[in-house]
C-alpha angles and dihedrals in degrees: 000000000000119000145147128219092241086074085082085078092061104026142017093273094172092056092044092052091045089051085065087069090061091049090048092055092046092047092052091051094047103036095248127148116287121246121242121178124208122197112212091228092176088076094046128094088243144331087254089061090056094046091049092050094049096041098089100036101087095215116187096208133064121271119200129192121230099204096174104034091240094114092053091045091051091055094045095246110179104171145006124295100025128172122204125181112206129191122233087258092054099256116144106239101174141358133193132189113218139014119316128210111242095253091053092050091048090048093051091050092048091053090058113107112250091247087059094056121094 
């Protein structure tokens, strides 16, 4: 999941990121792909801004920082937020522009072929 903290100006970013905790628990119980978030730090005021925003959230999944934009470019990210499901071999299996309700995210992950899960 790619995002930037400025999304808090247009959506309830905190709730959306915390929803990732629910997906993470569900994914562990059902053998679905893990969630990793990536902040597109290149479009942020600073990395410190991102760290400060995330500090109090208590997220149960890793959050990386794309400081150059190369990670997002490599995954074909075209907007914020952006979901990309990637196979264990690195193949992009599915992408989605915008936030997803938890059932839709779970459904997308379940449709992934087992060899695509990691």
